[in-house]
C-alpha positions as CSV (number, residue, x, y, z in Angstrom):
1,M,18.2,55.9,-86.4
2,N,18.4,56.2,-90.2
3,L,19.3,53.2,-92.5
4,K,22.9,54.3,-92.9
5,S,23.6,54.1,-89.1
6,K,21.6,50.9,-88.8
7,Y,23.5,49.2,-91.5
8,I,27.0,50.6,-90.4
9,L,26.3,49.4,-86.8
10,F,25.0,46.1,-87.7
11,T,28.0,45.3,-90.0
12,T,30.2,46.7,-87.5
13,C,28.9,44.2,-84.9
14,M,29.2,41.4,-87.2
15,L,32.7,42.3,-88.2
16,F,33.4,42.5,-84.2
17,V,32.2,39.1,-83.8
18,I,34.2,37.6,-86.8
19,I,37.4,39.4,-86.3
20,G,37.0,38.8,-82.6
21,A,36.6,35.0,-83.2
22,F,39.3,34.8,-85.6
23,S,41.7,36.9,-83.4
24,Y,41.0,34.7,-80.4
25,Q,41.7,31.5,-82.5
26,N,45.0,33.2,-83.9
27,L,46.1,34.1,-80.4
28,N,45.6,30.5,-79.2
29,L,47.5,29.1,-82.1
30,Q,50.4,31.8,-81.7
31,E,50.6,31.1,-78.0
32,K,50.6,27.2,-78.6
33,E,53.3,27.8,-81.3
34,I,55.3,30.1,-79.1
35,R,55.1,27.5,-76.1
36,E,56.2,24.7,-78.4
37,D,59.2,26.7,-79.5
38,E,60.2,27.4,-76.2
39,K,59.9,23.8,-75.1
40,E,62.2,22.9,-78.1
41,K,64.7,25.5,-77.0
42,V,64.5,23.9,-73.4
43,V,65.3,20.5,-75.1
44,L,68.0,21.7,-77.0
45,I,69.7,23.7,-74.2
46,T,69.4,20.6,-72.0
47,E,71.0,18.6,-74.6
48,I,74.0,21.1,-74.9
49,I,74.1,21.0,-71.1
50,K,74.3,17.2,-71.0
51,N,76.7,16.9,-73.8
52,G,78.9,19.4,-72.3
53,L,79.0,17.5,-69.0
54,V,79.6,14.2,-70.6
55,T,82.5,15.8,-72.5
56,V,84.1,17.2,-69.3
57,M,83.8,13.8,-67.7
58,L,85.4,11.9,-70.5
59,E,88.2,14.4,-70.8
60,G,89.1,13.6,-67.1
61,R,88.2,16.9,-66.0
62,G,86.0,15.9,-63.2
63,R,87.1,18.7,-60.8
64,E,85.5,21.1,-63.4
65,F,82.3,19.5,-63.3
66,Q,80.9,21.6,-60.6
67,K,82.3,24.8,-62.2
68,F,80.8,24.1,-65.6
69,L,77.3,23.8,-64.0
70,Q,77.8,27.2,-62.4
71,T,78.8,28.8,-65.6
72,I,75.6,27.9,-67.6
73,V,73.3,29.8,-65.4
74,T,72.0,32.8,-67.6
75,E,69.3,35.0,-67.8
76,D,67.0,32.2,-69.3
77,I,68.5,29.3,-67.5
78,E,67.4,29.4,-63.8
79,K,69.4,26.3,-62.4
80,A,70.8,23.0,-63.2
81,W,71.4,20.2,-61.0
82,I,72.2,16.4,-61.1
83,F,70.6,14.2,-58.5
84,N,71.1,10.5,-57.5
85,P,68.3,8.5,-59.3
86,D,67.8,6.4,-56.2
87,G,67.9,8.7,-53.4
88,G,67.0,12.0,-54.9
89,T,70.1,13.8,-53.4
90,I,71.7,16.6,-55.4
91,L,75.0,15.5,-56.3
92,S,75.9,18.9,-58.2
93,S,74.2,22.1,-58.9
94,S,74.6,25.5,-60.5
95,L,73.8,26.7,-57.0
96,P,76.3,25.3,-54.7
97,S,74.1,25.8,-51.8
98,Q,71.9,23.0,-52.8
99,I,74.4,20.2,-53.2
100,G,73.7,17.5,-50.7
101,S,70.0,18.5,-50.2
102,S,67.0,16.6,-51.5
103,V,65.4,17.1,-54.6
104,P,61.6,18.0,-54.6
105,S,59.4,14.9,-54.5
106,E,57.5,15.8,-57.6
107,H,60.7,15.7,-59.6
108,V,61.8,12.3,-58.5
109,T,58.2,11.1,-59.2
110,R,58.0,12.7,-62.6
111,F,61.4,11.0,-63.3
112,K,60.2,7.7,-62.3
113,T,56.8,7.6,-64.1
114,Q,58.1,9.5,-67.4
115,K,58.4,7.1,-70.5
116,I,60.4,9.8,-72.3
117,P,61.9,13.2,-71.1
118,E,59.3,15.7,-71.6
119,V,59.2,19.4,-70.9
120,F,56.7,20.5,-68.2
121,S,55.9,23.9,-66.6
122,H,55.6,24.4,-62.7
123,R,55.6,27.0,-60.1
124,E,59.2,28.0,-58.6
125,A,59.8,30.8,-56.3
126,E,56.5,32.4,-57.2
127,K,57.2,32.3,-61.0
128,T,56.6,29.6,-63.7
129,V,59.5,27.9,-65.2
130,Y,59.9,25.2,-67.8
131,S,61.8,21.9,-66.5
132,I,62.9,18.8,-68.4
133,I,64.5,15.9,-66.3
134,V,66.9,13.8,-68.5
135,P,68.7,10.7,-67.3
136,I,72.7,10.4,-67.8
137,Y,73.2,6.9,-68.8
138,N,76.3,4.9,-68.2
139,E,77.7,4.7,-71.5
140,H,80.6,2.3,-72.4
141,A,83.1,5.2,-72.5
142,C,81.9,6.2,-68.8
143,Q,82.5,2.6,-67.4
144,K,86.4,3.5,-67.2
145,C,85.6,5.3,-64.1
146,H,82.2,4.2,-63.2
147,S,81.2,0.5,-62.3
148,P,79.0,-1.0,-65.2
149,K,76.5,-2.2,-62.7
150,N,74.9,1.2,-62.6
151,E,72.7,2.0,-65.6
152,I,71.9,5.5,-64.8
153,L,74.9,7.6,-63.3
154,G,72.7,10.6,-62.6
155,V,69.8,12.5,-63.6
156,L,70.0,16.1,-65.1
157,D,67.3,18.5,-64.1
158,V,67.3,21.9,-66.1
159,E,64.9,24.7,-65.2
160,V,64.5,27.5,-67.7
161,S,62.6,30.7,-67.3
162,I,59.4,31.4,-69.3
163,A,59.4,35.3,-68.5
164,K,60.4,35.8,-72.3
165,T,57.9,33.5,-73.4
166,L,55.0,35.2,-71.3
167,Q,56.2,38.4,-72.7
168,R,56.2,37.3,-76.4
169,I,52.7,36.0,-76.0
170,N,51.5,39.0,-73.9
171,D,53.0,41.2,-76.7
172,S,51.5,39.1,-79.5
173,R,47.9,39.5,-77.8
174,K,48.6,43.4,-77.7
175,R,49.4,43.5,-81.4
176,M,46.5,41.3,-82.2
177,I,44.1,43.3,-80.3
178,L,45.5,46.6,-81.8
179,F,45.4,45.2,-85.1
180,S,41.8,44.1,-84.8
181,I,40.6,47.5,-83.5
182,I,42.4,49.3,-86.1
183,T,41.0,46.7,-88.8
184,L,37.5,47.3,-87.3
185,I,37.8,51.1,-87.3
186,V,39.2,51.0,-90.9
187,I,36.5,48.9,-92.2
188,S,33.6,50.9,-90.4
189,I,34.9,54.0,-91.7
190,S,35.2,52.6,-95.3
191,L,31.7,51.2,-94.9
192,A,30.4,54.6,-93.9
193,M,32.1,56.1,-96.8
194,L,30.8,53.4,-99.3
195,T,27.3,53.6,-97.9
196,T,27.1,57.3,-98.2
197,Y,28.5,57.3,-101.6
198,L,26.6,54.1,-103.1
199,V,23.6,54.1,-100.9
200,N,22.7,57.1,-98.7
201,K,23.4,59.7,-101.3
202,P,21.4,58.4,-104.1
203,I,18.5,57.5,-101.7
204,N,18.4,61.0,-100.4
205,S,18.3,62.3,-104.0
206,I,15.3,59.8,-104.6
207,I,13.7,61.1,-101.5
208,D,14.2,64.8,-102.6
209,T,12.9,63.9,-106.0
210,M,9.7,62.3,-104.4
211,K,9.3,65.2,-102.1
212,K,9.0,67.6,-105.2
213,A,6.8,65.3,-106.8
214,E,4.4,65.4,-103.5
215,N,4.5,69.2,-103.8
216,G,3.1,69.0,-107.3
217,D,6.3,68.9,-109.5
218,L,5.9,66.0,-111.4
219,T,8.1,67.1,-114.3
220,V,11.1,66.5,-111.8
221,K,13.6,63.7,-112.7
222,F,16.2,61.5,-110.8
223,L,19.5,62.1,-112.6
224,S,22.0,58.8,-112.3
225,R,24.1,57.1,-114.9
226,R,24.3,54.2,-112.7
227,K,23.5,50.8,-114.0
228,D,22.9,49.0,-110.7
229,E,19.8,48.6,-108.5
230,I,19.8,52.2,-107.7
231,G,19.9,53.2,-111.2
232,K,17.1,50.7,-112.2
233,L,15.3,52.3,-109.1
234,G,15.7,55.8,-110.4
235,S,14.8,54.8,-113.7
236,S,11.4,53.2,-112.6
237,L,10.7,56.3,-110.4
238,N,11.2,58.7,-113.6
239,S,8.8,56.3,-115.7
240,M,6.4,56.5,-112.8
241,L,6.5,60.3,-112.5
242,F,6.2,60.6,-116.3
243,E,3.1,58.5,-116.2
244,L,1.7,60.3,-113.3
245,D,2.5,63.6,-115.2
246,K,0.6,62.3,-118.2
247,A,-2.3,61.1,-116.2
248,R,-2.5,64.3,-114.3
249,R,-2.8,66.2,-117.7
250,E,-5.3,63.8,-118.9
251,I,-7.3,64.2,-115.7
252,E,-7.0,68.1,-116.0
253,H,-8.0,67.9,-119.5
254,C,-11.2,65.3,-118.8
255,H,-11.8,67.6,-115.9
256,F,-11.9,70.8,-118.0
257,E,-14.1,69.0,-120.4
258,E,-16.4,67.7,-117.7
259,M,-16.7,70.9,-116.3
260,Q,-17.6,72.3,-119.6
261,S,-20.2,69.4,-119.9
262,V,-21.6,70.0,-116.6
263,E,-22.1,73.8,-117.3
264,K,-23.6,72.9,-120.7
265,M,-26.0,70.3,-119.0
266,A,-26.7,72.8,-116.2
267,T,-27.7,75.6,-118.9
268,I,-29.7,72.9,-120.7
269,G,-31.4,71.8,-117.6
270,E,-32.5,75.3,-117.0
271,L,-33.6,75.9,-120.2
272,S,-35.6,72.6,-120.3
273,S,-37.1,73.4,-117.1
274,A,-38.1,76.9,-118.4
275,I,-39.5,75.3,-121.5
276,A,-41.3,72.4,-119.7
277,H,-43.0,75.0,-117.6
278,E,-43.8,76.9,-120.7
279,I,-45.3,73.6,-122.5
280,K,-46.9,72.2,-119.3
281,N,-49.7,74.8,-118.8
282,P,-50.9,75.1,-122.4
283,L,-50.8,71.2,-122.8
284,A,-53.3,71.2,-119.8
285,G,-55.4,73.9,-121.6
286,I,-55.3,72.0,-125.0
287,S,-56.3,68.9,-123.4
288,G,-59.3,70.3,-121.4
289,A,-60.3,72.3,-124.6
290,I,-60.3,69.0,-126.8
291,Q,-62.3,67.3,-124.2
292,V,-65.0,69.9,-124.1
293,L,-65.1,69.7,-127.9
294,A,-65.3,65.9,-127.9
295,E,-68.6,66.1,-125.8
296,D,-70.4,67.6,-128.7
297,F,-69.5,64.7,-131.1
298,P,-71.9,61.9,-131.5
299,E,-70.9,58.6,-130.1
300,D,-70.6,57.1,-133.5
301,D,-68.7,59.9,-134.8
302,A,-65.5,58.8,-136.4
303,R,-63.6,62.0,-134.9
304,K,-64.0,60.4,-131.5
305,D,-61.1,58.0,-132.3
306,I,-58.9,60.9,-133.5
307,I,-59.4,62.9,-130.4
308,A,-58.7,59.8,-128.1
309,E,-55.4,59.6,-129.9
310,V,-54.7,63.3,-129.6
311,L,-55.4,63.0,-125.7
312,N,-53.1,59.9,-125.6
313,E,-50.5,62.0,-127.1
314,I,-51.0,65.1,-125.0
315,E,-50.9,62.6,-121.9
316,R,-47.4,61.2,-123.3
317,L,-46.0,64.8,-123.6
318,D,-47.3,65.6,-120.1
319,R,-45.3,62.7,-118.6
320,A,-42.3,63.5,-120.6
321,V,-42.5,67.1,-119.3
322,K,-43.0,65.8,-115.8
323,D,-39.9,63.7,-116.1
324,L,-37.8,66.5,-117.3
325,L,-39.0,68.8,-114.3
326,L,-38.3,66.0,-111.8
327,F,-34.8,65.4,-113.2
328,A,-33.9,69.0,-113.8
329,R,-35.2,70.2,-110.4
330,P,-35.5,67.3,-108.0
331,P,-37.9,68.1,-105.0
332,D,-36.3,68.1,-101.3
333,L,-36.4,64.7,-99.4
334,H,-38.9,64.4,-96.5
335,L,-37.3,61.3,-94.8
336,I,-39.6,59.2,-92.4
337,Q,-39.3,55.7,-90.9
338,T,-41.3,53.5,-92.9
339,S,-41.6,50.0,-94.3
340,V,-40.4,49.3,-97.7
341,Q,-43.1,46.9,-98.6
342,P,-46.1,49.0,-98.9
343,I,-43.9,51.5,-101.2
344,I,-43.2,48.5,-103.4
345,E,-47.1,47.7,-103.3
346,R,-48.1,51.0,-104.4
347,A,-45.7,51.3,-107.4
348,K,-46.9,47.7,-108.4
349,R,-50.5,48.7,-108.5
350,L,-49.7,51.6,-110.7
351,I,-48.4,49.2,-113.3
352,D,-50.7,46.2,-112.9
353,L,-53.0,47.0,-115.6
354,Q,-50.1,47.4,-118.1
355,A,-48.6,44.3,-117.0
356,Q,-51.9,42.4,-117.6
357,K,-52.1,43.8,-121.0
358,Q,-48.5,42.6,-121.8
359,G,-49.1,39.3,-120.3
360,V,-46.2,39.9,-117.6
361,I,-46.6,38.1,-114.3
362,I,-45.4,40.2,-111.3
363,R,-44.4,38.1,-108.3
364,Q,-43.3,39.3,-104.9
365,I,-41.1,37.1,-102.7
366,P,-41.8,37.6,-98.9
367,G,-38.0,37.8,-98.4
368,D,-36.3,39.0,-95.0
369,N,-38.1,41.0,-92.4
370,I,-36.1,44.2,-92.8
371,G,-38.3,46.4,-90.7
372,E,-38.6,50.1,-91.1
373,I,-35.8,52.2,-93.0
374,N,-35.6,56.1,-93.3
375,V,-36.6,57.2,-96.8
376,D,-39.0,59.6,-98.8
377,P,-41.9,57.4,-99.4
378,E,-43.0,59.4,-102.5
379,Q,-39.6,59.7,-104.4
380,M,-38.8,56.0,-103.5
381,Q,-42.1,54.9,-105.1
382,Q,-41.2,57.0,-108.1
383,A,-37.8,55.3,-108.3
384,F,-39.3,51.8,-107.9
385,L,-41.9,52.6,-110.4
386,N,-39.6,53.7,-113.1
387,I,-37.6,50.5,-112.4
388,M,-40.7,48.4,-113.0
389,L,-41.7,50.4,-116.3
390,N,-38.1,49.9,-117.6
391,A,-38.7,46.0,-116.7
392,L,-42.0,45.9,-118.4
393,Q,-40.6,47.7,-121.5
394,S,-37.8,45.1,-121.7
395,M,-40.7,42.3,-121.8
396,P,-42.9,43.2,-124.8
397,G,-44.3,39.7,-125.0
398,E,-45.1,37.6,-122.0
399,G,-42.5,37.4,-118.9
400,T,-42.1,37.5,-115.3
401,L,-41.0,40.5,-112.9
402,T,-39.9,39.1,-109.5
403,I,-39.5,41.5,-106.7
404,A,-37.7,40.5,-103.5
405,T,-36.2,42.2,-100.3
406,Y,-32.9,40.8,-98.5
407,F,-31.3,42.0,-95.4
408,M,-27.4,42.2,-95.5
409,P,-26.5,42.1,-91.7
410,N,-22.7,42.1,-92.2
411,R,-23.0,45.5,-93.8
412,D,-26.3,46.8,-92.5
413,E,-27.7,47.2,-95.7
414,V,-31.3,46.5,-97.5
415,D,-31.4,44.7,-101.3
416,I,-34.6,45.4,-103.0
417,A,-34.0,43.2,-106.3
418,F,-36.1,43.6,-109.4
419,S,-35.6,40.6,-111.8
420,D,-37.0,40.5,-115.3
421,T,-37.1,37.9,-118.0
422,G,-36.5,40.2,-120.6
423,R,-34.2,40.2,-123.4
424,G,-31.2,41.5,-121.3
425,I,-28.8,44.5,-121.7
426,E,-25.9,44.7,-123.9
427,E,-22.5,45.1,-122.0
428,D,-21.8,48.4,-123.9
429,A,-25.4,49.7,-122.9
430,I,-25.0,48.9,-119.1
431,K,-22.6,51.6,-118.6
432,N,-24.8,54.2,-120.1
433,I,-28.3,53.2,-119.0
434,F,-28.4,55.7,-116.1
435,K,-27.3,58.6,-118.1
436,P,-29.9,61.1,-118.9
437,F,-31.8,60.9,-122.2
438,F,-30.0,57.4,-123.1
439,T,-32.6,54.9,-124.3
440,T,-32.6,51.8,-126.6
441,R,-36.1,52.3,-127.5
442,H,-37.9,54.6,-129.9
443,T,-40.2,55.8,-127.5
444,G,-39.7,57.4,-123.9
445,T,-37.4,60.2,-122.9
446,G,-34.6,58.2,-121.3
447,L,-34.9,59.8,-118.0
448,G,-36.7,57.2,-115.9
449,L,-33.4,55.3,-114.8
450,A,-31.5,58.6,-114.4
451,I,-34.3,59.7,-112.0
452,S,-34.3,56.6,-110.1
453,R,-30.5,56.6,-109.6
454,N,-30.6,60.2,-108.7
455,I,-33.3,59.5,-106.0
456,I,-31.5,56.4,-104.6
457,E,-28.0,58.3,-104.4
458,R,-29.8,61.2,-102.6
459,H,-30.8,58.4,-100.0
460,N,-27.1,57.5,-99.8
461,G,-27.8,54.5,-101.5
462,K,-26.7,52.7,-104.9
463,I,-28.2,50.8,-107.7
464,I,-26.4,47.9,-109.2
465,V,-27.5,46.0,-112.5
466,D,-26.7,42.4,-113.3
467,S,-27.7,41.4,-116.8
468,R,-27.4,38.4,-119.1
469,I,-28.5,38.4,-122.9
470,G,-31.3,36.1,-123.5
471,I,-31.9,35.6,-119.8
472,G,-32.9,38.8,-118.1
473,S,-31.8,41.7,-115.9
474,T,-31.7,42.3,-112.1
475,F,-31.7,45.7,-110.6
476,H,-30.6,45.8,-107.1
477,V,-31.4,48.8,-104.9
478,I,-29.1,48.9,-101.8
479,L,-30.2,51.2,-98.9
480,K,-28.9,51.8,-95.6
481,A,-31.0,49.6,-93.1
482,H,-30.3,52.1,-90.3
483,S,-29.7,55.8,-90.6
484,S,-26.8,57.2,-88.5
């Protein structure tokens, strides 16, 4: 069921309950008013009959008394009788056959118990009628013919049919029900039309606009001149589509530039690899030739120092060529299950001598027992070594390099943390330190950390840096504890 149907159904149900409740209350009020009107009519009819009877008696037309009662029977008045207040015997009646018979006991009882004459309803011959019992008092004018000892000359009992009253009530109910149904139908149809025009149609238009956007057409617009919430929603949608289209164009432009950069870097990498191969072999030959020539020099020859400096520079060039080859053409991974501690120990031994020369203390915290993980020991050692060398280079004077391992069971990962007490890394430099050839020093190729990140990411891991100026830096190597 769509939103429009739900809204109309829910609103119709609410209207049905509200209109039904008001209609029911209105019917009860109308019925009460109709019944009150009929009771007043009964009182009025009874008063007219009573006055007519008194007039007949005062005019000395006593023989016409019975005839008068017989003539008052109409469609509404069922019957009227006068009974003796003491014995309850009918003295005169609109139905002559009832004269001399006894009045029903409930009428006598009501007469004796009522304080004032009141209209009441009761069943009579399988139908409901209104009745009122009115005493005829022995007025001064009546005492010409009647003894003044009797306070009440007789009791007038009139029965009026309420068939018309019931018919009016029934007709009122039918009209109210019909009116309520017609009102409900009209309101429901009006709601459906208004919902279609004000809500359903613009929402469908918004949905169509979004579908076109999903299919890739971000230039589509929702056209509406409305100033209400739908109009504001359309304006927001248009703004969002404009920003998405702008972002897509920027992404495509960046992607194009990135692809050009990748192609350029790939070309440079191939060229660098080729050049590195061409340089590596002559360097080895030059180094060997210089060492052979140096053997012919006496120990106290000043040229010995020059030869040593040349060999150091050749070694530095050789390391740079190796780094370039390792970055341009990384070897395949050979994963095995091994402990990470021996790998850290081997990398540490390679920098122990340099650390001693710089006055840097290397501390290893036992940390958590993480067991064996799935890595390539040789390449991971290279990654750790480059991180340690970077730490040493950040502490040209004295300092401390702390290495610790932690197990994170909630993520099933291992954290190998390398913390130094160097000068720290500038915030702008942190996002660039893993880029190839980026370096903040005058020496080095800027490939060490790039190679480390490449190795770690090929192990499905990641490297994170935390650094504070003047306090130091921590490199976190995050690796999976168990391979899936």
